[in-house]
C-alpha positions in Angstrom: 0.0 0.0 0.0 2.7 2.6 0.8 4.3 1.8 -2.6 1.1 2.6 -4.4 0.7 6.0 -2.5 4.3 6.9 -3.5 3.5 6.1 -7.2 0.5 8.4 -7.1 2.4 11.4 -6.0 3.0 14.2 -8.5 6.5 14.5 -9.9 8.2 17.6 -8.3 8.5 20.5 -10.8 12.2 20.6 -10.0 12.6 17.1 -11.5 9.9 17.3 -14.2 11.3 20.3 -16.0 14.9 19.0 -16.5 13.4 15.5 -17.3 11.3 17.0 -20.1 14.2 19.0 -21.4 16.4 15.9 -21.4 13.8 13.8 -23.1 13.4 16.4 -25.8 17.1 16.6 -26.3 17.3 12.8 -26.8 14.1 12.3 -28.9 14.0 15.4 -31.1 17.1 14.4 -33.2 15.5 11.0 -33.9 12.2 12.6 -34.7 14.0 15.0 -37.1 15.7 12.0 -38.8 12.3 10.4 -39.3 10.7 13.6 -40.5 13.4 14.3 -43.1 13.6 10.8 -44.4 12.7 10.5 -48.2 10.1 7.8 -47.6 8.8 7.8 -51.2 12.3 7.3 -52.5 13.3 4.8 -49.9 13.0 1.6 -51.9 14.9 3.1 -54.9 17.6 4.5 -52.6 18.1 1.1 -50.8 18.5 -0.6 -54.2 21.4 1.7 -55.2 24.6 -0.4 -55.7 26.7 1.7 -53.3 24.2 1.3 -50.5 23.8 -2.4 -51.1 27.6 -2.8 -51.1 27.9 -1.0 -47.8 25.0 -2.9 -46.3 26.4 -6.3 -47.4 29.9 -5.5 -46.2 28.6 -4.2 -42.8 26.4 -7.3 -42.3 29.3 -9.7 -43.2 32.0 -8.0 -41.2 29.8 -7.4 -38.1 28.8 -11.1 -38.2 32.4 -12.2 -38.6 33.5 -9.9 -35.7 30.7 -11.5 -33.5 31.9 -15.0 -34.4 35.5 -14.1 -33.4 34.2 -12.4 -30.2 32.3 -15.6 -29.3 35.3 -17.7 -30.1 37.7 -15.7 -27.9 35.4 -13.7 -25.6 33.6 -16.6 -23.9 36.8 -18.2 -22.7 38.0 -14.8 -21.5 34.8 -14.3 -19.6 35.1 -17.7 -18.0 38.7 -16.9 -17.0 37.6 -13.7 -15.4 34.6 -15.2 -13.7 36.0 -18.5 -12.5 39.7 -18.2 -12.6 41.8 -17.5 -9.5 45.1 -15.9 -10.3 47.2 -12.8 -9.4 46.3 -9.8 -11.5 42.8 -10.8 -12.4 41.4 -7.3 -11.7 44.2 -5.8 -13.9 43.3 -8.2 -16.7 39.6 -7.3 -16.4 40.5 -3.6 -16.6 42.6 -4.2 -19.7 39.9 -6.3 -21.4 37.3 -3.6 -20.8 39.5 -0.6 -21.8 38.0 -0.6 -25.4 34.7 0.3 -23.8 36.0 3.7 -22.9 38.9 4.1 -25.3 38.2 6.5 -28.2 37.8 4.3 -31.3 40.3 6.3 -33.2 42.9 5.5 -30.6 42.0 1.8 -31.0 42.6 2.1 -34.7 46.0 3.7 -34.2 46.9 0.9 -31.7 45.8 -1.8 -34.3 48.0 -0.1 -36.9 51.0 -0.3 -34.5 50.4 -4.0 -34.1 49.2 -5.2 -37.5 50.7 -2.6 -39.8 53.6 -3.4 -42.1 56.1 -2.2 -39.5 54.0 -3.4 -36.5 54.7 -6.0 -33.9 52.8 -8.7 -35.7 52.3 -7.1 -39.1 56.0 -6.9 -39.9 56.3 -10.6 -39.3 53.2 -11.4 -41.4 54.5 -9.2 -44.3 58.0 -10.6 -44.3 57.0 -14.3 -43.8 53.8 -14.5 -45.8 53.7 -11.2 -47.8 50.4 -10.5 -46.0 49.2 -7.0 -45.4 46.2 -6.5 -43.1 45.5 -2.7 -42.9 43.1 -1.2 -45.4 41.5 -4.5 -46.2 38.2 -6.3 -45.3 40.1 -8.3 -42.7 41.1 -5.0 -41.1 37.4 -4.0 -40.8 36.7 -7.3 -39.0 39.6 -6.9 -36.6 38.6 -3.3 -35.8 35.0 -4.3 -35.1 36.2 -7.2 -33.0 38.5 -5.0 -30.9 35.7 -2.5 -30.0 32.8 -4.9 -29.6 34.3 -8.0 -27.9 34.3 -6.3 -24.4 30.5 -6.0 -24.6 30.2 -9.8 -25.0 32.9 -10.5 -22.3 31.1 -8.3 -19.7 27.7 -9.9 -20.5 29.0 -13.4 -20.3 31.1 -12.8 -17.2 28.0 -11.4 -15.4 26.0 -14.5 -16.5 28.7 -16.8 -15.2 28.9 -15.1 -11.9 25.2 -15.4 -11.5 25.0 -19.0 -12.5 24.5 -21.6 -9.7 27.8 -23.5 -9.5 26.3 -26.4 -7.7 25.0 -27.9 -10.9 28.5 -27.9 -12.3 29.8 -29.5 -9.1 27.1 -32.1 -9.2 28.0 -33.0 -12.8 31.7 -33.3 -11.9 30.8 -35.5 -9.0 28.9 -37.8 -11.3 32.1 -38.2 -13.4 31.7 -35.6 -16.1 35.0 -34.1 -17.4 35.7 -30.4 -17.4 34.9 -30.0 -21.1 31.7 -31.9 -20.7 30.7 -29.8 -17.7 31.4 -26.7 -19.6 29.5 -27.6 -22.8 26.6 -29.6 -21.2 26.0 -27.6 -18.0 27.7 -24.2 -17.9 27.0 -23.0 -21.4 23.2 -23.9 -21.3 22.9 -22.1 -18.0 24.5 -18.9 -19.3 23.1 -19.2 -22.8 20.8 -16.1 -22.4 23.7 -14.0 -21.3 25.8 -15.3 -24.2 23.0 -14.5 -26.7 22.4 -11.0 -25.2 26.2 -10.3 -25.3 26.4 -11.6 -28.9 23.5 -9.4 -30.0 25.0 -6.3 -28.3 28.4 -7.1 -29.8 27.0 -7.4 -33.3 25.1 -4.1 -33.0 28.2 -2.4 -31.7 30.3 -3.8 -34.5 27.7 -2.7 -37.1 27.9 0.9 -35.9 31.7 1.0 -35.6 33.3 4.0 -37.3 36.5 5.4 -35.7 38.7 2.4 -35.5 37.5 1.2 -38.9 38.3 4.4 -40.8 41.7 4.6 -39.0 42.8 1.0 -39.5 40.9 0.0 -42.6 40.2 3.2 -44.5 37.1 4.1 -46.5 37.3 2.1 -49.8 33.9 1.4 -51.4 33.2 -2.3 -51.7 36.2 -3.3 -49.6 36.2 -1.4 -46.3 33.3 1.1 -46.6 30.7 0.0 -44.0 27.4 1.8 -43.4 28.7 4.3 -40.8 31.6 5.2 -43.2 29.1 5.5 -46.1 26.9 7.8 -44.0 29.9 10.0 -43.3 30.9 10.2 -47.0 27.3 10.6 -48.3 26.6 13.5 -45.8 29.1 15.6 -47.8 27.5 15.1 -51.2 24.2 13.3 -50.9 22.4 14.0 -47.6 19.3 11.9 -48.5 21.5 8.9 -48.9 23.0 9.6 -45.5 19.5 9.8 -44.0 18.5 6.4 -45.6 21.6 4.7 -44.2 21.1 6.3 -40.8 17.5 5.0 -40.8 18.8 1.4 -41.3 21.2 1.8 -38.4 18.5 3.4 -36.3 16.1 0.5 -37.0 18.8 -2.1 -36.1 19.5 -0.2 -32.8 15.8 -0.2 -31.9 15.4 -3.9 -32.6 18.5 -4.7 -30.6 17.4 -2.7 -27.6 13.9 -4.2 -27.7 15.3 -7.7 -27.7 17.7 -7.0 -24.9 15.0 -5.3 -22.8 13.0 -8.6 -22.8 16.0 -10.5 -21.5 17.6 -8.0 -19.1 14.6 -6.3 -17.5 11.3 -7.4 -16.1 9.5 -4.1 -16.8 6.1 -4.4 -18.3 
């Protein structure tokens, strides 16, 4: 009963005014994007070769980055959640640095490692004549660098919240570590893995700074949708609006799907 009385109270004017201003600040730009969209020309715009190429490349590279993030991020999350070793907190901080690091700085760091004169890039170029920067592979690596921490954080949280007694029971019954992990642990944390993968994919799809720094902006090879938006804004604003609408739709779908898994709000 007290909770119901609290809910019926009026919002104080001191909170209502800044709340409304903040909502307007967040919603009006999105409303402006929808209002200025060339809806009648939308199908024709989406069928343009440049847009289709950017869309296909973005979908492919974001998916590839998500696969790499799953392959390496899930073991990292398990190590951080279940491992006991000195420096674990430092390792966690290093893994999550890309969450707050400016993406352009991430692109520069990737160049220093995978460029022709980089730590690994020099060896790849000398031994295999392989150059990674300014290629589609560079787009995937840039996306993986900035998006994998989202998956690691999500999966680590799911692992910490999982009931370890089920794993102990399976081990007591004779199951090996790999069997326990694949048959017990992964099914328990599957919602967290799925949510992390979706968030990782969406972050990769919207990546700009690290991509343009490490992979460049070459149509058909490294020009993803965010880069196409940046280029189109200078010469064809309507094309930039159409591409922005696609990214906005993806963001809304992702947030709606994560809301169902992470909150219990009606």
